C-alpha positions, 0 to 999 in steps of 0.5 A, a space after each residue: 736432313 743431316 744424317 741422310 747427307 752424311 750417309 751419302 758422303 760415307 758411301 762415296 768417301 772410302 777412308 784408308 785402312 785404319 783411318 776414320 772419316 772426320 769433319 773439320 769446320 774452319 772459322 776465319 775471323 779477325 785475321 785468324 783461322 780456327 779449325 774445329 774437329 770433330 763436331 759433325 761426324 763422330 758423335 762420341 769418339 773414344 780417347 784413341 779416336 780423339 787423339 787420332 782426330 787431333 793428329 789428323 786436324 793438326 796435319 790438315 792445318 799444317 798443309 794449309 800453312 798454319 802452325 797447329 795448336 790443339 785444344 781438346 775440350 769437354 763440358 767440364 772445367 778443370 775436371 769438374 764435374 767428373 764424367 765419361 766425356 771429360 775422362 775421354 778427353 783426359 785419356 786422349 791427352 795421355 795418348 798424345 803424350 805417348 805419341 810424341 806428336 809435333 804440335 802443341 796441345 792441351 786438354 782436361 
């Protein structure tokens, strides 16, 4: 099953100090490439982790020759309904604001 497979991956991949393991799914269709992260490894990342995931995914996209544009998504629409998950996304955007990253991003 997926959990056992992921546990085995975690045994052989040793992230650098301060780094986290994250999953990125690539979708290539109609001449576009989309990077979705992290939908498979980190179940409920905190705001700082979301910001880190966005940065790492943007770096990967750039290394593969793409100009990263990041959308941080939650289940809410324009802040409704309010909830912890949506708040994490808003906080991740605030964190990115303070980091002066070199890619376009938007969120809640």
